[in-house]
GUDO-442841 format. One record per residue (C-alpha): residue in one letter; x, y, z. Coordinates in steps of 0.25 Angstrom, whole numbers, padded with zeros to 4 digits, always signed. Example, Ala and Ser with C-alpha at 12.3 -4.5 7.8 and 13.67 -1.06 7.14 Angstrom:
A+0049-0018+0031/S+0055-0004+0029/
END
This chain:
M-0116-0018+0035/A-0116-0022+0021/I-0123-0013+0008/D-0128-0020-0005/L-0118-0021-0014/V-0121-0012-0025/A-0116-0014-0041/L-0105-0002-0036/H-0098-0012-0027/W-0099-0024-0036/V-0094-0016-0048/Y-0082-0010-0038/L-0080-0028-0033/V-0077-0028-0050/F-0068-0018-0050/I-0061-0021-0039/V-0060-0037-0045/A-0057-0030-0060/I-0046-0022-0056/I-0037-0033-0045/G-0037-0042-0058/F-0032-0032-0068/M-0022-0030-0054/V-0018-0043-0056/M-0017-0044-0071/R-0007-0033-0068/R-0016-0024-0078/D-0017-0011-0074/T-0030-0007-0068/S-0033+0009-0070/L-0045+0006-0080/I-0054-0004-0072/C-0052+0007-0059/I-0056+0016-0068/V-0068+0010-0074/G-0070+0005-0062/I-0072+0020-0055/F-0081+0024-0066/V-0090+0014-0066/L-0091+0015-0049/G-0093+0030-0052/L-0103+0028-0061/L-0113+0017-0051/A-0112+0026-0040/T-0113+0040-0047/E-0123+0035-0060/S-0116+0047-0066/L-0105+0045-0078/S-0099+0059-0075/D-0098+0057-0059/S-0090+0044-0062/V-0078+0049-0072/S-0078+0058-0063/G-0076+0049-0053/V-0065+0042-0058/F-0057+0054-0059/N-0061+0057-0044/S-0056+0043-0040/F-0043+0046-0045/I-0042+0059-0036/Y-0047+0050-0022/A-0037+0042-0027/I-0025+0050-0027/K-0029+0059-0017/E-0030+0047-0007/L-0016+0042-0015/M-0010+0055-0013/G-0003+0054-0001/T+0004+0039-0007/I+0009+0045-0020/L+0015+0056-0011/I+0022+0050-0002/I+0026+0039-0014/S+0031+0053-0021/I+0038+0060-0011/I+0047+0044-0008/V+0050+0044-0021/A+0056+0057-0023/M+0063+0056-0012/S+0068+0041-0017/R+0073+0047-0029/V+0080+0056-0022/L+0086+0047-0013/I+0090+0038-0026/R+0095+0048-0034/T+0106+0055-0021/G+0111+0038-0017/I+0107+0040-0005/N+0094+0031-0005/E+0110+0019-0007/V+0114+0025+0004/M+0101+0025+0012/I+0099+0009+0007/S+0114+0006+0012/P+0110-0001+0025/F+0098-0009+0021/A+0105-0017+0009/R+0113-0026+0017/F+0098-0030+0025/L+0089-0031+0009/R+0101-0039+0004/T+0091-0049-0004/P+0076-0048-0009/T+0072-0056+0001/L+0078-0048+0011/A+0073-0035+0004/F+0059-0040+0003/W+0058-0043+0016/G+0066-0033+0021/I+0058-0021+0016/G+0045-0029+0020/L+0048-0032+0033/I+0052-0016+0035/M+0043-0012+0028/M+0032-0019+0037/V+0039-0012+0051/T+0038+0001+0046/S+0023+0000+0041/W+0020-0005+0056/F+0023+0011+0060/F+0019+0017+0051/W+0010+0009+0037/P+0015+0007+0025/S+0016+0018+0015/P+0026+0026+0024/A+0032+0015+0026/V+0035+0013+0011/A+0038+0026+0010/L+0049+0023+0020/I+0056+0012+0019/G+0054+0011+0002/A+0065+0020-0001/V+0075+0013+0007/L+0072-0001+0007/L+0066-0003-0009/P+0081+0000-0015/V+0087-0009-0006/A+0077-0020-0009/L+0078-0017-0025/R+0095-0017-0024/V+0094-0032-0018/G+0084-0037-0028/L+0070-0036-0023/P+0061-0030-0035/A+0055-0017-0030/L+0042-0023-0029/G+0046-0033-0019/A+0050-0023-0013/A+0036-0016-0013/M+0029-0030-0010/A+0038-0031+0003/M+0036-0017+0007/N+0020-0019+0004/L+0016-0032+0008/F+0023-0028+0022/G+0019-0014+0025/H+0005-0012+0018/G+0003-0028+0020/I+0007-0032+0035/A+0010-0019+0043/L-0002-0012+0037/S-0012-0023+0040/G-0007-0026+0053/D-0004-0013+0056/Y+0000-0016+0071/I+0006+0000+0074/I-0003+0008+0068/Q-0014+0001+0070/G-0023+0007+0059/A-0030-0006+0053/P-0032-0015+0066/K-0038-0002+0071/L-0049-0001+0060/T-0051-0015+0059/A-0052-0018+0074/D-0062-0004+0076/A-0070-0010+0064/A-0071-0024+0071/G-0073-0020+0085/L-0059-0026+0091/P-0045-0021+0098/V-0035-0016+0090/S-0028-0025+0096/D-0035-0039+0092/V-0035-0036+0078/M-0021-0032+0079/E-0019-0045+0083/A-0027-0054+0077/S-0020-0047+0066/I-0008-0052+0067/P-0007-0066+0062/L-0015-0061+0051/V-0006-0050+0048/I+0007-0061+0048/V+0001-0073+0038/M-0005-0061+0030/G+0010-0052+0030/L+0019-0067+0030/V+0012-0072+0017/T+0009-0063+0009/T+0025-0057+0007/V+0031-0070+0008/T+0022-0074-0003/A+0022-0061-0011/F+0041-0061-0009/W+0042-0076-0013/M+0032-0074-0026/M+0042-0061-0027/R+0051-0070-0027/R+0047-0080-0035/D+0044-0071-0046/M+0058-0065-0044/K+0065-0077-0047/T+0056-0081-0061/G+0056-0067-0065/K+0041-0063-0065/W+0042-0053-0055/N+0036-0039-0062/D+0043-0029-0053/G+0034-0018-0055/I+0042-0007-0056/I+0037+0007-0059/S+0051+0015-0055/K+0062+0008-0047/V+0067+0015-0037/E+0082+0012-0041/G+0089+0011-0053/D+0078+0018-0063/K+0083+0027-0071/E+0072+0038-0067/L+0077+0038-0054/T+0092+0034-0054/G+0097+0038-0070/E+0112+0043-0074/D+0111+0056-0068/D+0105+0051-0053/L+0117+0040-0052/A+0127+0053-0053/F+0118+0061-0042/K+0119+0049-0033/N+0134+0057-0030/V+0126+0070-0027/L+0126+0068-0012/S+0139+0064-0002/H+0138+0050+0002/G+0136+0055+0017/T+0126+0064+0013/K+0121+0054+0005/L+0123+0045+0019/T+0116+0055+0029/L+0104+0057+0021/A+0103+0039+0019/I+0101+0044+0034/L+0094+0055+0038/I+0082+0051+0027/P+0078+0036+0036/L+0080+0043+0048/L+0070+0054+0043/F+0059+0043+0039/A+0063+0037+0053/A+0059+0050+0060/D+0047+0049+0052/V+0044+0035+0057/V+0047+0041+0070/A+0037+0054+0069/M+0026+0045+0064/F+0025+0038+0078/M+0029+0049+0087/L+0017+0058+0079/D+0009+0044+0076/L+0009+0046+0059/Q+0002+0036+0051/G-0003+0035+0035/G-0003+0047+0029/D+0004+0055+0041/A+0017+0045+0039/T+0018+0045+0025/A+0016+0061+0024/L+0030+0059+0037/V+0038+0050+0025/G+0035+0059+0014/G+0038+0073+0019/T+0050+0067+0023/A+0055+0061+0011/I+0050+0075+0005/F+0059+0080+0013/I+0072+0071+0011/L+0069+0072-0002/L+0072+0088-0003/I+0085+0086+0006/I+0090+0075-0003/T+0086+0083-0015/M+0093+0098-0010/L+0106+0090-0006/A+0106+0083-0018/H+0102+0092-0030/K+0108+0106-0021/N+0104+0115-0030/K+0093+0107-0039/G+0086+0102-0027/L+0073+0111-0029/E+0071+0105-0042/K+0076+0092-0040/T+0066+0091-0026/T+0056+0092-0035/N+0060+0084-0047/Y+0063+0071-0037/L+0046+0077-0032/I+0041+0074-0047/E+0049+0060-0047/G+0041+0057-0036/F+0027+0060-0038/L+0029+0056-0053/F+0034+0042-0046/G+0021+0042-0038/F+0011+0047-0047/K+0015+0036-0058/V+0014+0025-0047/F+0002+0030-0044/G-0005+0033-0057/P-0012+0019-0059/V-0015+0017-0045/I-0023+0028-0043/P-0035+0024-0052/I-0034+0011-0045/A-0035+0017-0034/A-0045+0026-0034/F-0055+0014-0040/F-0053+0007-0026/Y-0054+0020-0016/L-0068+0020-0021/G-0070+0006-0012/D-0070+0016-0002/S-0072+0032+0002/G-0066+0035-0011/F-0080+0031-0019/T-0089+0041-0009/A-0077+0051-0012/I-0078+0050-0028/F-0093+0048-0032/G-0102+0051-0017/D-0109+0043-0009/T-0116+0034-0021/L-0112+0020-0011/P-0124+0011-0008/A-0130+0016+0005/G-0122+0012+0019/S-0110+0009+0010/Q-0097+0008+0016/G-0087+0010+0002/I-0088-0001-0009/V-0077-0009-0003/N-0082-0010+0011/D-0097-0013+0006/L-0089-0025-0001/G-0083-0030+0010/V-0094-0029+0019/A-0099-0036+0009/L-0093-0047+0009/A-0094-0048+0022/N-0107-0048+0023/N-0108-0061+0012/V-0100-0071+0017/P-0103-0085+0028/V-0096-0080+0043/N-0086-0090+0048/G-0072-0088+0053/E-0066-0092+0036/V-0076-0084+0030/G-0076-0072+0039/S-0058-0072+0037/V-0059-0073+0022/T-0069-0063+0022/L-0063-0053+0031/T-0051-0054+0021/L-0058-0051+0007/V-0066-0038+0014/G-0053-0035+0020/A-0049-0037+0003/V-0059-0030-0004/T-0058-0017+0007/G-0045-0016+0006/L-0047-0015-0010/D-0047+0001-0009/G-0034+0001-0006/S-0033+0008+0007/G-0033-0004+0017/F-0039+0000+0030/S-0052+0006+0024/G-0059-0008+0025/I-0051-0012+0038/S-0063-0007+0046/L-0072-0014+0038/A-0067-0028+0040/G-0066-0025+0053/S-0081-0024+0053/I-0083-0037+0047/A-0073-0044+0055/H-0080-0040+0066/L-0093-0045+0059/F-0090-0056+0057/G-0081-0060+0069/G-0094-0059+0076/A-0100-0069+0067/I-0089-0079+0068/G-0087-0076+0083/S-0072-0074+0083/G-0060-0068+0075/V-0065-0053+0073/A-0050-0048+0074/T-0045-0059+0065/L-0055-0055+0054/T-0052-0041+0057/A-0038-0042+0057/L-0039-0053+0043/G-0047-0039+0038/Q-0037-0029+0040/V-0026-0038+0034/A-0033-0040+0020/A-0037-0025+0021/I-0024-0022+0022/W-0017-0030+0013/V-0027-0027+0003/G-0029-0013+0003/G-0018-0008+0011/G-0007-0009+0001/T-0004-0022-0005/L-0014-0025-0014/V-0021-0012-0019/P-0011-0005-0028/W-0012+0009-0023/A-0011+0005-0009/L+0004-0001-0011/I+0008+0009-0019/P+0018+0016-0009/A+0027+0003-0010/A+0024+0001-0025/A+0026+0018-0027/I+0041+0016-0018/C+0046+0004-0026/G+0042+0008-0037/V+0033-0004-0044/S+0019-0005-0047/P+0010-0004-0038/F+0000-0014-0046/E+0013-0025-0047/L+0014-0021-0033/A+0000-0024-0029/R+0002-0036-0040/R+0011-0044-0032/N+0006-0042-0019/L-0009-0049-0023/K-0005-0064-0021/P+0004-0062-0009/V-0007-0054-0003/I-0018-0062-0007/I-0013-0075-0003/G-0007-0070+0009/L-0023-0064+0012/C-0028-0079+0011/V-0018-0085+0020/T-0021-0074+0031/T-0036-0075+0029/V-0035-0090+0033/V-0026-0089+0045/A-0038-0079+0048/M-0048-0091+0047/F-0040-0101+0057/L-0039-0087+0066/V-0055-0082+0066/
END
């Protein structure tokens, strides 16, 4: 059931357009987001003090929501520091070097490994597991750090998460909302996921290679993983010999085995999402402790703290610019009530969901329009950065359209799911794609900008394909 849109909805939509516009122009959006939060608060509460307080409280809300990601990235980076300084990473990556010998092989190799890994325990833990090992290989053969981030991002948070064929969290939500068996939605999504994945990744790769050849490529690096004096200064180069080759080899074998044990535990204990990430993070902490004590011996206690500080500094340096924009977009869903109280119009399901329902209720009903509408609804609801919060709405709208058209409910449901997750699950919204950006040491905003054209082209082609399938 749709509700009448009020000024709150339109103002939110205006700020969304403004934020996207500034991102495309490669300008910082923190100020726009803060002003947007204040204006929305003022409209909702009609109180100046509550609006000002709401800006601060929205930052707290965003930090709480992002804290798990901040921690896992900080810990993985801290572990990577000690692996780099002791030279263990060089021993670890040597087996991969023979396979990923060119930038092209590195891009597609990292992407495919990321996709398969993400199917089994979702993308964020997958980034943490494979990023620290495969990124140095990619950099050595000439693949830019931003190119590696794009590969992990598009294959993991895009292809793998939009299908979600193993864990089945996404199709379960959309199928329930559409009143369909999960198997129907999964089957209908296969051609859409394949088309979206092929078009997007091939376009992204072609654009990357084109810009690299013409000298227009900007890698968007925040902190290099290798070669940065901050990480491998003159003292660190000498420090690489502190461990014997035998010790390095043993640790280089043990570390992947420990993470492989995490994968087994995820299956046996049915760990997903945050629980899976926590297991990886805890394992990384113990690896950090063991290597630090072996390498630094008597100074290990102090060095442990130093490595953790380095990791947290990196994590918050990357997340700092993202918190204001995350705070704004969280207002589109449950964050609004948490920050400003029960001030939304009666019957509202959240600003973003209200906009999606209004769009669906104001367009003519046929297969072509239904396909376009489900893509737009999925994309709009994905703007809150979750990817999952709006897919139930997509399923409900697909049920309405499919019933009116007389066919294609499963295809429309799958299309809404694909659009919502590609936009909000971690390829376009800057804070949702932070895991890949942070592991690769690149700007999440630059990564989002690089993903924008390939993802939009992919959505357009996938929507056209869906029209023929409905």
